[in-house]
mmCIF entry with sequence, helices, sheets and N, C-alpha, C, O atoms, coordinates in Angstrom:
data_MODEL
# 
_entry.id   MODEL 
# 
_entity.id                         1 
_entity.type                       polymer 
_entity.pdbx_number_of_molecules   1 
# 
_entity_poly.entity_id                      1 
_entity_poly.type                           'polypeptide(L)' 
_entity_poly.nstd_linkage                   no 
_entity_poly.nstd_monomer                   no 
_entity_poly.pdbx_seq_one_letter_code       MVPLPKRKHTRSRTGIRRGGQPKMVLSNLTKCTSCGKLKENHRACPYCGFWR 
_entity_poly.pdbx_seq_one_letter_code_can   MVPLPKRKHTRSRTGIRRGGQPKMVLSNLTKCTSCGKLKENHRACPYCGFWR 
_entity_poly.pdbx_strand_id                 A 
# 
loop_
_entity_poly_seq.entity_id 
_entity_poly_seq.num 
_entity_poly_seq.mon_id 
_entity_poly_seq.hetero 
1 1  MET n 
1 2  VAL n 
1 3  PRO n 
1 4  LEU n 
1 5  PRO n 
1 6  LYS n 
1 7  ARG n 
1 8  LYS n 
1 9  HIS n 
1 10 THR n 
1 11 ARG n 
1 12 SER n 
1 13 ARG n 
1 14 THR n 
1 15 GLY n 
1 16 ILE n 
1 17 ARG n 
1 18 ARG n 
1 19 GLY n 
1 20 GLY n 
1 21 GLN n 
1 22 PRO n 
1 23 LYS n 
1 24 MET n 
1 25 VAL n 
1 26 LEU n 
1 27 SER n 
1 28 ASN n 
1 29 LEU n 
1 30 THR n 
1 31 LYS n 
1 32 CYS n 
1 33 THR n 
1 34 SER n 
1 35 CYS n 
1 36 GLY n 
1 37 LYS n 
1 38 LEU n 
1 39 LYS n 
1 40 GLU n 
1 41 ASN n 
1 42 HIS n 
1 43 ARG n 
1 44 ALA n 
1 45 CYS n 
1 46 PRO n 
1 47 TYR n 
1 48 CYS n 
1 49 GLY n 
1 50 PHE n 
1 51 TRP n 
1 52 ARG n 
# 
_struct_asym.id          A 
_struct_asym.entity_id   1 
# 
_struct_conf.conf_type_id            HELX_P 
_struct_conf.id                      HELX_P1 
_struct_conf.pdbx_PDB_helix_id       AA1 
_struct_conf.beg_label_comp_id       ARG 
_struct_conf.beg_label_asym_id       A 
_struct_conf.beg_label_seq_id        11 
_struct_conf.pdbx_beg_PDB_ins_code   ? 
_struct_conf.end_label_comp_id       GLY 
_struct_conf.end_label_asym_id       A 
_struct_conf.end_label_seq_id        19 
_struct_conf.pdbx_end_PDB_ins_code   ? 
_struct_conf.beg_auth_comp_id        ARG 
_struct_conf.beg_auth_asym_id        A 
_struct_conf.beg_auth_seq_id         11 
_struct_conf.end_auth_comp_id        GLY 
_struct_conf.end_auth_asym_id        A 
_struct_conf.end_auth_seq_id         19 
_struct_conf.pdbx_PDB_helix_class    1 
_struct_conf.details                 ? 
_struct_conf.pdbx_PDB_helix_length   9 
# 
_struct_conf_type.id          HELX_P 
_struct_conf_type.criteria    ? 
_struct_conf_type.reference   ? 
# 
_struct_sheet.id               AA1 
_struct_sheet.type             ? 
_struct_sheet.number_strands   2 
_struct_sheet.details          ? 
# 
_struct_sheet_order.sheet_id     AA1 
_struct_sheet_order.range_id_1   1 
_struct_sheet_order.range_id_2   2 
_struct_sheet_order.offset       ? 
_struct_sheet_order.sense        anti-parallel 
# 
loop_
_struct_sheet_range.sheet_id 
_struct_sheet_range.id 
_struct_sheet_range.beg_label_comp_id 
_struct_sheet_range.beg_label_asym_id 
_struct_sheet_range.beg_label_seq_id 
_struct_sheet_range.pdbx_beg_PDB_ins_code 
_struct_sheet_range.end_label_comp_id 
_struct_sheet_range.end_label_asym_id 
_struct_sheet_range.end_label_seq_id 
_struct_sheet_range.pdbx_end_PDB_ins_code 
_struct_sheet_range.beg_auth_comp_id 
_struct_sheet_range.beg_auth_asym_id 
_struct_sheet_range.beg_auth_seq_id 
_struct_sheet_range.end_auth_comp_id 
_struct_sheet_range.end_auth_asym_id 
_struct_sheet_range.end_auth_seq_id 
AA1 1 LEU A 29 ? LYS A 31 ? LEU A 29 LYS A 31 
AA1 2 LEU A 38 ? GLU A 40 ? LEU A 38 GLU A 40 
# 
loop_
_atom_site.group_PDB 
_atom_site.id 
_atom_site.type_symbol 
_atom_site.label_atom_id 
_atom_site.label_alt_id 
_atom_site.label_comp_id 
_atom_site.label_asym_id 
_atom_site.label_entity_id 
_atom_site.label_seq_id 
_atom_site.pdbx_PDB_ins_code 
_atom_site.Cartn_x 
_atom_site.Cartn_y 
_atom_site.Cartn_z 
_atom_site.occupancy 
_atom_site.B_iso_or_equiv 
_atom_site.pdbx_formal_charge 
_atom_site.auth_seq_id 
_atom_site.auth_comp_id 
_atom_site.auth_asym_id 
_atom_site.auth_atom_id 
_atom_site.pdbx_PDB_model_num 
ATOM 1   N N  . MET A 1 1  ? 28.586  5.624   -26.049 1.00 0.00 ? 1  MET A N  1 
ATOM 2   C CA . MET A 1 1  ? 27.341  4.837   -26.124 1.00 0.00 ? 1  MET A CA 1 
ATOM 3   C C  . MET A 1 1  ? 26.920  4.449   -24.720 1.00 0.00 ? 1  MET A C  1 
ATOM 4   O O  . MET A 1 1  ? 27.741  4.251   -23.824 1.00 0.00 ? 1  MET A O  1 
ATOM 5   N N  . VAL A 1 2  ? 25.629  4.351   -24.565 1.00 0.00 ? 2  VAL A N  1 
ATOM 6   C CA . VAL A 1 2  ? 25.006  4.012   -23.299 1.00 0.00 ? 2  VAL A CA 1 
ATOM 7   C C  . VAL A 1 2  ? 24.857  2.501   -23.249 1.00 0.00 ? 2  VAL A C  1 
ATOM 8   O O  . VAL A 1 2  ? 24.441  1.890   -24.233 1.00 0.00 ? 2  VAL A O  1 
ATOM 9   N N  . PRO A 1 3  ? 25.204  1.861   -22.071 1.00 0.00 ? 3  PRO A N  1 
ATOM 10  C CA . PRO A 1 3  ? 25.031  0.435   -22.000 1.00 0.00 ? 3  PRO A CA 1 
ATOM 11  C C  . PRO A 1 3  ? 23.560  0.028   -21.953 1.00 0.00 ? 3  PRO A C  1 
ATOM 12  O O  . PRO A 1 3  ? 22.757  0.650   -21.258 1.00 0.00 ? 3  PRO A O  1 
ATOM 13  N N  . LEU A 1 4  ? 23.210  -1.041  -22.712 1.00 0.00 ? 4  LEU A N  1 
ATOM 14  C CA . LEU A 1 4  ? 21.845  -1.508  -22.764 1.00 0.00 ? 4  LEU A CA 1 
ATOM 15  C C  . LEU A 1 4  ? 21.842  -3.005  -22.392 1.00 0.00 ? 4  LEU A C  1 
ATOM 16  O O  . LEU A 1 4  ? 22.876  -3.672  -22.445 1.00 0.00 ? 4  LEU A O  1 
ATOM 17  N N  . PRO A 1 5  ? 20.705  -3.492  -22.030 1.00 0.00 ? 5  PRO A N  1 
ATOM 18  C CA . PRO A 1 5  ? 20.608  -4.965  -21.705 1.00 0.00 ? 5  PRO A CA 1 
ATOM 19  C C  . PRO A 1 5  ? 20.745  -5.765  -23.043 1.00 0.00 ? 5  PRO A C  1 
ATOM 20  O O  . PRO A 1 5  ? 20.206  -5.377  -24.079 1.00 0.00 ? 5  PRO A O  1 
ATOM 21  N N  . LYS A 1 6  ? 21.497  -6.902  -22.961 1.00 0.00 ? 6  LYS A N  1 
ATOM 22  C CA . LYS A 1 6  ? 21.694  -7.681  -24.167 1.00 0.00 ? 6  LYS A CA 1 
ATOM 23  C C  . LYS A 1 6  ? 20.479  -8.420  -24.579 1.00 0.00 ? 6  LYS A C  1 
ATOM 24  O O  . LYS A 1 6  ? 20.232  -8.606  -25.771 1.00 0.00 ? 6  LYS A O  1 
ATOM 25  N N  . ARG A 1 7  ? 19.670  -8.870  -23.573 1.00 0.00 ? 7  ARG A N  1 
ATOM 26  C CA . ARG A 1 7  ? 18.424  -9.561  -23.841 1.00 0.00 ? 7  ARG A CA 1 
ATOM 27  C C  . ARG A 1 7  ? 17.290  -9.078  -23.018 1.00 0.00 ? 7  ARG A C  1 
ATOM 28  O O  . ARG A 1 7  ? 17.481  -8.496  -21.950 1.00 0.00 ? 7  ARG A O  1 
ATOM 29  N N  . LYS A 1 8  ? 16.081  -9.321  -23.514 1.00 0.00 ? 8  LYS A N  1 
ATOM 30  C CA . LYS A 1 8  ? 14.844  -8.870  -22.831 1.00 0.00 ? 8  LYS A CA 1 
ATOM 31  C C  . LYS A 1 8  ? 14.580  -9.754  -21.607 1.00 0.00 ? 8  LYS A C  1 
ATOM 32  O O  . LYS A 1 8  ? 14.758  -10.970 -21.680 1.00 0.00 ? 8  LYS A O  1 
ATOM 33  N N  . HIS A 1 9  ? 14.170  -9.176  -20.517 1.00 0.00 ? 9  HIS A N  1 
ATOM 34  C CA . HIS A 1 9  ? 13.810  -9.954  -19.306 1.00 0.00 ? 9  HIS A CA 1 
ATOM 35  C C  . HIS A 1 9  ? 12.353  -10.348 -19.469 1.00 0.00 ? 9  HIS A C  1 
ATOM 36  O O  . HIS A 1 9  ? 11.534  -9.525  -19.878 1.00 0.00 ? 9  HIS A O  1 
ATOM 37  N N  . THR A 1 10 ? 12.025  -11.559 -19.163 1.00 0.00 ? 10 THR A N  1 
ATOM 38  C CA . THR A 1 10 ? 10.647  -12.069 -19.275 1.00 0.00 ? 10 THR A CA 1 
ATOM 39  C C  . THR A 1 10 ? 9.775   -11.409 -18.202 1.00 0.00 ? 10 THR A C  1 
ATOM 40  O O  . THR A 1 10 ? 10.281  -10.879 -17.213 1.00 0.00 ? 10 THR A O  1 
ATOM 41  N N  . ARG A 1 11 ? 8.460   -11.453 -18.415 1.00 0.00 ? 11 ARG A N  1 
ATOM 42  C CA . ARG A 1 11 ? 7.526   -10.913 -17.421 1.00 0.00 ? 11 ARG A CA 1 
ATOM 43  C C  . ARG A 1 11 ? 7.610   -11.618 -16.093 1.00 0.00 ? 11 ARG A C  1 
ATOM 44  O O  . ARG A 1 11 ? 7.517   -10.995 -15.035 1.00 0.00 ? 11 ARG A O  1 
ATOM 45  N N  . SER A 1 12 ? 7.797   -13.002 -16.158 1.00 0.00 ? 12 SER A N  1 
ATOM 46  C CA . SER A 1 12 ? 7.874   -13.716 -14.897 1.00 0.00 ? 12 SER A CA 1 
ATOM 47  C C  . SER A 1 12 ? 9.138   -13.344 -14.121 1.00 0.00 ? 12 SER A C  1 
ATOM 48  O O  . SER A 1 12 ? 9.093   -13.249 -12.895 1.00 0.00 ? 12 SER A O  1 
ATOM 49  N N  . ARG A 1 13 ? 10.222  -13.140 -14.781 1.00 0.00 ? 13 ARG A N  1 
ATOM 50  C CA . ARG A 1 13 ? 11.434  -12.794 -14.190 1.00 0.00 ? 13 ARG A CA 1 
ATOM 51  C C  . ARG A 1 13 ? 11.336  -11.399 -13.513 1.00 0.00 ? 13 ARG A C  1 
ATOM 52  O O  . ARG A 1 13 ? 11.813  -11.207 -12.395 1.00 0.00 ? 13 ARG A O  1 
ATOM 53  N N  . THR A 1 14 ? 10.716  -10.453 -14.209 1.00 0.00 ? 14 THR A N  1 
ATOM 54  C CA . THR A 1 14 ? 10.485  -9.085  -13.726 1.00 0.00 ? 14 THR A CA 1 
ATOM 55  C C  . THR A 1 14 ? 9.566   -9.177  -12.504 1.00 0.00 ? 14 THR A C  1 
ATOM 56  O O  . THR A 1 14 ? 9.815   -8.492  -11.511 1.00 0.00 ? 14 THR A O  1 
ATOM 57  N N  . GLY A 1 15 ? 8.497   -10.014 -12.546 1.00 0.00 ? 15 GLY A N  1 
ATOM 58  C CA . GLY A 1 15 ? 7.557   -10.123 -11.464 1.00 0.00 ? 15 GLY A CA 1 
ATOM 59  C C  . GLY A 1 15 ? 8.196   -10.698 -10.213 1.00 0.00 ? 15 GLY A C  1 
ATOM 60  O O  . GLY A 1 15 ? 7.936   -10.258 -9.093  1.00 0.00 ? 15 GLY A O  1 
ATOM 61  N N  . ILE A 1 16 ? 9.054   -11.712 -10.442 1.00 0.00 ? 16 ILE A N  1 
ATOM 62  C CA . ILE A 1 16 ? 9.816   -12.350 -9.353  1.00 0.00 ? 16 ILE A CA 1 
ATOM 63  C C  . ILE A 1 16 ? 10.696  -11.274 -8.652  1.00 0.00 ? 16 ILE A C  1 
ATOM 64  O O  . ILE A 1 16 ? 10.749  -11.207 -7.424  1.00 0.00 ? 16 ILE A O  1 
ATOM 65  N N  . ARG A 1 17 ? 11.366  -10.455 -9.451  1.00 0.00 ? 17 ARG A N  1 
ATOM 66  C CA . ARG A 1 17 ? 12.213  -9.450  -8.923  1.00 0.00 ? 17 ARG A CA 1 
ATOM 67  C C  . ARG A 1 17 ? 11.431  -8.422  -8.112  1.00 0.00 ? 17 ARG A C  1 
ATOM 68  O O  . ARG A 1 17 ? 11.835  -8.081  -7.000  1.00 0.00 ? 17 ARG A O  1 
ATOM 69  N N  . ARG A 1 18 ? 10.328  -7.927  -8.646  1.00 0.00 ? 18 ARG A N  1 
ATOM 70  C CA . ARG A 1 18 ? 9.520   -6.916  -8.016  1.00 0.00 ? 18 ARG A CA 1 
ATOM 71  C C  . ARG A 1 18 ? 8.788   -7.461  -6.822  1.00 0.00 ? 18 ARG A C  1 
ATOM 72  O O  . ARG A 1 18 ? 8.663   -6.758  -5.819  1.00 0.00 ? 18 ARG A O  1 
ATOM 73  N N  . GLY A 1 19 ? 8.305   -8.663  -6.879  1.00 0.00 ? 19 GLY A N  1 
ATOM 74  C CA . GLY A 1 19 ? 7.471   -9.224  -5.774  1.00 0.00 ? 19 GLY A CA 1 
ATOM 75  C C  . GLY A 1 19 ? 8.244   -10.154 -4.898  1.00 0.00 ? 19 GLY A C  1 
ATOM 76  O O  . GLY A 1 19 ? 7.641   -10.847 -4.079  1.00 0.00 ? 19 GLY A O  1 
ATOM 77  N N  . GLY A 1 20 ? 9.503   -10.211 -5.016  1.00 0.00 ? 20 GLY A N  1 
ATOM 78  C CA . GLY A 1 20 ? 10.267  -11.133 -4.228  1.00 0.00 ? 20 GLY A CA 1 
ATOM 79  C C  . GLY A 1 20 ? 10.319  -10.878 -2.743  1.00 0.00 ? 20 GLY A C  1 
ATOM 80  O O  . GLY A 1 20 ? 10.373  -11.812 -1.943  1.00 0.00 ? 20 GLY A O  1 
ATOM 81  N N  . GLN A 1 21 ? 10.302  -9.609  -2.374  1.00 0.00 ? 21 GLN A N  1 
ATOM 82  C CA . GLN A 1 21 ? 10.335  -9.273  -0.968  1.00 0.00 ? 21 GLN A CA 1 
ATOM 83  C C  . GLN A 1 21 ? 8.927   -9.011  -0.424  1.00 0.00 ? 21 GLN A C  1 
ATOM 84  O O  . GLN A 1 21 ? 8.108   -8.414  -1.123  1.00 0.00 ? 21 GLN A O  1 
ATOM 85  N N  . PRO A 1 22 ? 8.638   -9.425  0.758   1.00 0.00 ? 22 PRO A N  1 
ATOM 86  C CA . PRO A 1 22 ? 7.246   -9.180  1.263   1.00 0.00 ? 22 PRO A CA 1 
ATOM 87  C C  . PRO A 1 22 ? 6.993   -7.685  1.428   1.00 0.00 ? 22 PRO A C  1 
ATOM 88  O O  . PRO A 1 22 ? 7.880   -6.919  1.806   1.00 0.00 ? 22 PRO A O  1 
ATOM 89  N N  . LYS A 1 23 ? 5.784   -7.306  1.141   1.00 0.00 ? 23 LYS A N  1 
ATOM 90  C CA . LYS A 1 23 ? 5.406   -5.900  1.273   1.00 0.00 ? 23 LYS A CA 1 
ATOM 91  C C  . LYS A 1 23 ? 5.277   -5.498  2.775   1.00 0.00 ? 23 LYS A C  1 
ATOM 92  O O  . LYS A 1 23 ? 4.959   -6.332  3.623   1.00 0.00 ? 23 LYS A O  1 
ATOM 93  N N  . MET A 1 24 ? 5.525   -4.244  3.064   1.00 0.00 ? 24 MET A N  1 
ATOM 94  C CA . MET A 1 24 ? 5.391   -3.774  4.414   1.00 0.00 ? 24 MET A CA 1 
ATOM 95  C C  . MET A 1 24 ? 3.930   -3.521  4.611   1.00 0.00 ? 24 MET A C  1 
ATOM 96  O O  . MET A 1 24 ? 3.282   -2.863  3.797   1.00 0.00 ? 24 MET A O  1 
ATOM 97  N N  . VAL A 1 25 ? 3.411   -4.046  5.694   1.00 0.00 ? 25 VAL A N  1 
ATOM 98  C CA . VAL A 1 25 ? 2.008   -3.792  5.998   1.00 0.00 ? 25 VAL A CA 1 
ATOM 99  C C  . VAL A 1 25 ? 1.920   -2.881  7.156   1.00 0.00 ? 25 VAL A C  1 
ATOM 100 O O  . VAL A 1 25 ? 2.346   -3.218  8.261   1.00 0.00 ? 25 VAL A O  1 
ATOM 101 N N  . LEU A 1 26 ? 1.356   -1.693  6.919   1.00 0.00 ? 26 LEU A N  1 
ATOM 102 C CA . LEU A 1 26 ? 1.193   -0.708  7.915   1.00 0.00 ? 26 LEU A CA 1 
ATOM 103 C C  . LEU A 1 26 ? -0.214  -0.683  8.441   1.00 0.00 ? 26 LEU A C  1 
ATOM 104 O O  . LEU A 1 26 ? -1.161  -0.653  7.656   1.00 0.00 ? 26 LEU A O  1 
ATOM 105 N N  . SER A 1 27 ? -0.380  -0.696  9.725   1.00 0.00 ? 27 SER A N  1 
ATOM 106 C CA . SER A 1 27 ? -1.774  -0.656  10.243  1.00 0.00 ? 27 SER A CA 1 
ATOM 107 C C  . SER A 1 27 ? -2.194  0.788   10.190  1.00 0.00 ? 27 SER A C  1 
ATOM 108 O O  . SER A 1 27 ? -1.679  1.623   10.934  1.00 0.00 ? 27 SER A O  1 
ATOM 109 N N  . ASN A 1 28 ? -3.134  1.086   9.309   1.00 0.00 ? 28 ASN A N  1 
ATOM 110 C CA . ASN A 1 28 ? -3.578  2.427   9.125   1.00 0.00 ? 28 ASN A CA 1 
ATOM 111 C C  . ASN A 1 28 ? -5.023  2.619   9.662   1.00 0.00 ? 28 ASN A C  1 
ATOM 112 O O  . ASN A 1 28 ? -5.781  3.464   9.188   1.00 0.00 ? 28 ASN A O  1 
ATOM 113 N N  . LEU A 1 29 ? -5.347  1.818   10.641  1.00 0.00 ? 29 LEU A N  1 
ATOM 114 C CA . LEU A 1 29 ? -6.657  1.915   11.260  1.00 0.00 ? 29 LEU A CA 1 
ATOM 115 C C  . LEU A 1 29 ? -6.567  2.518   12.635  1.00 0.00 ? 29 LEU A C  1 
ATOM 116 O O  . LEU A 1 29 ? -5.681  2.138   13.400  1.00 0.00 ? 29 LEU A O  1 
ATOM 117 N N  . THR A 1 30 ? -7.426  3.428   12.984  1.00 0.00 ? 30 THR A N  1 
ATOM 118 C CA . THR A 1 30 ? -7.487  3.923   14.367  1.00 0.00 ? 30 THR A CA 1 
ATOM 119 C C  . THR A 1 30 ? -8.915  4.021   14.772  1.00 0.00 ? 30 THR A C  1 
ATOM 120 O O  . THR A 1 30 ? -9.810  3.877   13.940  1.00 0.00 ? 30 THR A O  1 
ATOM 121 N N  . LYS A 1 31 ? -9.150  4.260   16.015  1.00 0.00 ? 31 LYS A N  1 
ATOM 122 C CA . LYS A 1 31 ? -10.487 4.409   16.569  1.00 0.00 ? 31 LYS A CA 1 
ATOM 123 C C  . LYS A 1 31 ? -10.975 5.820   16.300  1.00 0.00 ? 31 LYS A C  1 
ATOM 124 O O  . LYS A 1 31 ? -10.240 6.800   16.418  1.00 0.00 ? 31 LYS A O  1 
ATOM 125 N N  . CYS A 1 32 ? -12.267 5.881   15.929  1.00 0.00 ? 32 CYS A N  1 
ATOM 126 C CA . CYS A 1 32 ? -12.895 7.194   15.731  1.00 0.00 ? 32 CYS A CA 1 
ATOM 127 C C  . CYS A 1 32 ? -13.077 7.841   17.131  1.00 0.00 ? 32 CYS A C  1 
ATOM 128 O O  . CYS A 1 32 ? -13.468 7.172   18.087  1.00 0.00 ? 32 CYS A O  1 
ATOM 129 N N  . THR A 1 33 ? -12.797 9.094   17.219  1.00 0.00 ? 33 THR A N  1 
ATOM 130 C CA . THR A 1 33 ? -12.921 9.746   18.542  1.00 0.00 ? 33 THR A CA 1 
ATOM 131 C C  . THR A 1 33 ? -14.403 10.039  18.868  1.00 0.00 ? 33 THR A C  1 
ATOM 132 O O  . THR A 1 33 ? -14.759 10.306  20.016  1.00 0.00 ? 33 THR A O  1 
ATOM 133 N N  . SER A 1 34 ? -15.234 9.981   17.849  1.00 0.00 ? 34 SER A N  1 
ATOM 134 C CA . SER A 1 34 ? -16.624 10.284  18.120  1.00 0.00 ? 34 SER A CA 1 
ATOM 135 C C  . SER A 1 34 ? -17.425 9.037   18.458  1.00 0.00 ? 34 SER A C  1 
ATOM 136 O O  . SER A 1 34 ? -18.108 8.995   19.481  1.00 0.00 ? 34 SER A O  1 
ATOM 137 N N  . CYS A 1 35 ? -17.344 8.003   17.589  1.00 0.00 ? 35 CYS A N  1 
ATOM 138 C CA . CYS A 1 35 ? -18.173 6.798   17.798  1.00 0.00 ? 35 CYS A CA 1 
ATOM 139 C C  . CYS A 1 35 ? -17.382 5.579   18.308  1.00 0.00 ? 35 CYS A C  1 
ATOM 140 O O  . CYS A 1 35 ? -17.974 4.617   18.799  1.00 0.00 ? 35 CYS A O  1 
ATOM 141 N N  . GLY A 1 36 ? -16.024 5.624   18.189  1.00 0.00 ? 36 GLY A N  1 
ATOM 142 C CA . GLY A 1 36 ? -15.245 4.570   18.719  1.00 0.00 ? 36 GLY A CA 1 
ATOM 143 C C  . GLY A 1 36 ? -14.986 3.408   17.771  1.00 0.00 ? 36 GLY A C  1 
ATOM 144 O O  . GLY A 1 36 ? -14.256 2.481   18.123  1.00 0.00 ? 36 GLY A O  1 
ATOM 145 N N  . LYS A 1 37 ? -15.580 3.438   16.555  1.00 0.00 ? 37 LYS A N  1 
ATOM 146 C CA . LYS A 1 37 ? -15.362 2.350   15.566  1.00 0.00 ? 37 LYS A CA 1 
ATOM 147 C C  . LYS A 1 37 ? -14.062 2.549   14.838  1.00 0.00 ? 37 LYS A C  1 
ATOM 148 O O  . LYS A 1 37 ? -13.501 3.644   14.853  1.00 0.00 ? 37 LYS A O  1 
ATOM 149 N N  . LEU A 1 38 ? -13.564 1.489   14.187  1.00 0.00 ? 38 LEU A N  1 
ATOM 150 C CA . LEU A 1 38 ? -12.361 1.577   13.455  1.00 0.00 ? 38 LEU A CA 1 
ATOM 151 C C  . LEU A 1 38 ? -12.513 2.339   12.143  1.00 0.00 ? 38 LEU A C  1 
ATOM 152 O O  . LEU A 1 38 ? -13.489 2.138   11.421  1.00 0.00 ? 38 LEU A O  1 
ATOM 153 N N  . LYS A 1 39 ? -11.560 3.210   11.827  1.00 0.00 ? 39 LYS A N  1 
ATOM 154 C CA . LYS A 1 39 ? -11.616 3.977   10.578  1.00 0.00 ? 39 LYS A CA 1 
ATOM 155 C C  . LYS A 1 39 ? -10.165 4.117   10.113  1.00 0.00 ? 39 LYS A C  1 
ATOM 156 O O  . LYS A 1 39 ? -9.221  3.892   10.871  1.00 0.00 ? 39 LYS A O  1 
ATOM 157 N N  . GLU A 1 40 ? -10.021 4.496   8.840   1.00 0.00 ? 40 GLU A N  1 
ATOM 158 C CA . GLU A 1 40 ? -8.702  4.759   8.260   1.00 0.00 ? 40 GLU A CA 1 
ATOM 159 C C  . GLU A 1 40 ? -8.134  6.094   8.749   1.00 0.00 ? 40 GLU A C  1 
ATOM 160 O O  . GLU A 1 40 ? -8.879  7.041   9.001   1.00 0.00 ? 40 GLU A O  1 
ATOM 161 N N  . ASN A 1 41 ? -6.817  6.156   8.879   1.00 0.00 ? 41 ASN A N  1 
ATOM 162 C CA . ASN A 1 41 ? -6.190  7.427   9.233   1.00 0.00 ? 41 ASN A CA 1 
ATOM 163 C C  . ASN A 1 41 ? -6.405  8.458   8.129   1.00 0.00 ? 41 ASN A C  1 
ATOM 164 O O  . ASN A 1 41 ? -6.461  8.128   6.944   1.00 0.00 ? 41 ASN A O  1 
ATOM 165 N N  . HIS A 1 42 ? -6.519  9.678   8.542   1.00 0.00 ? 42 HIS A N  1 
ATOM 166 C CA . HIS A 1 42 ? -6.644  10.812  7.616   1.00 0.00 ? 42 HIS A CA 1 
ATOM 167 C C  . HIS A 1 42 ? -7.907  10.735  6.756   1.00 0.00 ? 42 HIS A C  1 
ATOM 168 O O  . HIS A 1 42 ? -7.925  11.283  5.654   1.00 0.00 ? 42 HIS A O  1 
ATOM 169 N N  . ARG A 1 43 ? -8.953  10.076  7.228   1.00 0.00 ? 43 ARG A N  1 
ATOM 170 C CA . ARG A 1 43 ? -10.144 9.918   6.483   1.00 0.00 ? 43 ARG A CA 1 
ATOM 171 C C  . ARG A 1 43 ? -11.365 10.212  7.398   1.00 0.00 ? 43 ARG A C  1 
ATOM 172 O O  . ARG A 1 43 ? -11.240 10.056  8.613   1.00 0.00 ? 43 ARG A O  1 
ATOM 173 N N  . ALA A 1 44 ? -12.513 10.623  6.875   1.00 0.00 ? 44 ALA A N  1 
ATOM 174 C CA . ALA A 1 44 ? -13.657 10.826  7.649   1.00 0.00 ? 44 ALA A CA 1 
ATOM 175 C C  . ALA A 1 44 ? -14.210 9.442   8.020   1.00 0.00 ? 44 ALA A C  1 
ATOM 176 O O  . ALA A 1 44 ? -14.074 8.478   7.266   1.00 0.00 ? 44 ALA A O  1 
ATOM 177 N N  . CYS A 1 45 ? -14.827 9.373   9.184   1.00 0.00 ? 45 CYS A N  1 
ATOM 178 C CA . CYS A 1 45 ? -15.373 8.076   9.689   1.00 0.00 ? 45 CYS A CA 1 
ATOM 179 C C  . CYS A 1 45 ? -16.529 7.689   8.798   1.00 0.00 ? 45 CYS A C  1 
ATOM 180 O O  . CYS A 1 45 ? -17.435 8.488   8.559   1.00 0.00 ? 45 CYS A O  1 
ATOM 181 N N  . PRO A 1 46 ? -16.501 6.405   8.282   1.00 0.00 ? 46 PRO A N  1 
ATOM 182 C CA . PRO A 1 46 ? -17.609 5.984   7.368   1.00 0.00 ? 46 PRO A CA 1 
ATOM 183 C C  . PRO A 1 46 ? -18.900 5.746   8.145   1.00 0.00 ? 46 PRO A C  1 
ATOM 184 O O  . PRO A 1 46 ? -19.970 5.675   7.540   1.00 0.00 ? 46 PRO A O  1 
ATOM 185 N N  . TYR A 1 47 ? -18.828 5.624   9.424   1.00 0.00 ? 47 TYR A N  1 
ATOM 186 C CA . TYR A 1 47 ? -20.023 5.292   10.217  1.00 0.00 ? 47 TYR A CA 1 
ATOM 187 C C  . TYR A 1 47 ? -20.787 6.529   10.705  1.00 0.00 ? 47 TYR A C  1 
ATOM 188 O O  . TYR A 1 47 ? -22.012 6.594   10.602  1.00 0.00 ? 47 TYR A O  1 
ATOM 189 N N  . CYS A 1 48 ? -20.061 7.486   11.227  1.00 0.00 ? 48 CYS A N  1 
ATOM 190 C CA . CYS A 1 48 ? -20.685 8.659   11.750  1.00 0.00 ? 48 CYS A CA 1 
ATOM 191 C C  . CYS A 1 48 ? -20.357 9.960   10.965  1.00 0.00 ? 48 CYS A C  1 
ATOM 192 O O  . CYS A 1 48 ? -20.981 10.998  11.187  1.00 0.00 ? 48 CYS A O  1 
ATOM 193 N N  . GLY A 1 49 ? -19.351 9.880   10.030  1.00 0.00 ? 49 GLY A N  1 
ATOM 194 C CA . GLY A 1 49 ? -19.005 11.023  9.215   1.00 0.00 ? 49 GLY A CA 1 
ATOM 195 C C  . GLY A 1 49 ? -18.194 12.067  9.949   1.00 0.00 ? 49 GLY A C  1 
ATOM 196 O O  . GLY A 1 49 ? -18.006 13.171  9.439   1.00 0.00 ? 49 GLY A O  1 
ATOM 197 N N  . PHE A 1 50 ? -17.708 11.742  11.140  1.00 0.00 ? 50 PHE A N  1 
ATOM 198 C CA . PHE A 1 50 ? -16.885 12.680  11.924  1.00 0.00 ? 50 PHE A CA 1 
ATOM 199 C C  . PHE A 1 50 ? -15.562 12.863  11.280  1.00 0.00 ? 50 PHE A C  1 
ATOM 200 O O  . PHE A 1 50 ? -14.931 11.885  10.878  1.00 0.00 ? 50 PHE A O  1 
ATOM 201 N N  . TRP A 1 51 ? -15.095 14.127  11.162  1.00 0.00 ? 51 TRP A N  1 
ATOM 202 C CA . TRP A 1 51 ? -13.748 14.411  10.626  1.00 0.00 ? 51 TRP A CA 1 
ATOM 203 C C  . TRP A 1 51 ? -13.010 15.261  11.695  1.00 0.00 ? 51 TRP A C  1 
ATOM 204 O O  . TRP A 1 51 ? -13.419 16.377  12.017  1.00 0.00 ? 51 TRP A O  1 
ATOM 205 N N  . ARG A 1 52 ? -11.915 14.689  12.223  1.00 0.00 ? 52 ARG A N  1 
ATOM 206 C CA . ARG A 1 52 ? -11.145 15.274  13.304  1.00 0.00 ? 52 ARG A CA 1 
ATOM 207 C C  . ARG A 1 52 ? -11.889 15.489  14.535  1.00 0.00 ? 52 ARG A C  1 
ATOM 208 O O  . ARG A 1 52 ? -11.331 15.980  15.516  1.00 0.00 ? 52 ARG A O  1 
# 
């Protein structure tokens, strides 16, 4: 037989477990090489439309 939990974990307990550690925040903004404004990495520039 496979071991199973004896009782159901509440939603709050599950949320505390999942959200207990702070999330890693990565800065994914770089300057556009064409216009110099901030844009997301691996995306076209929303201001000038430049890609790579």
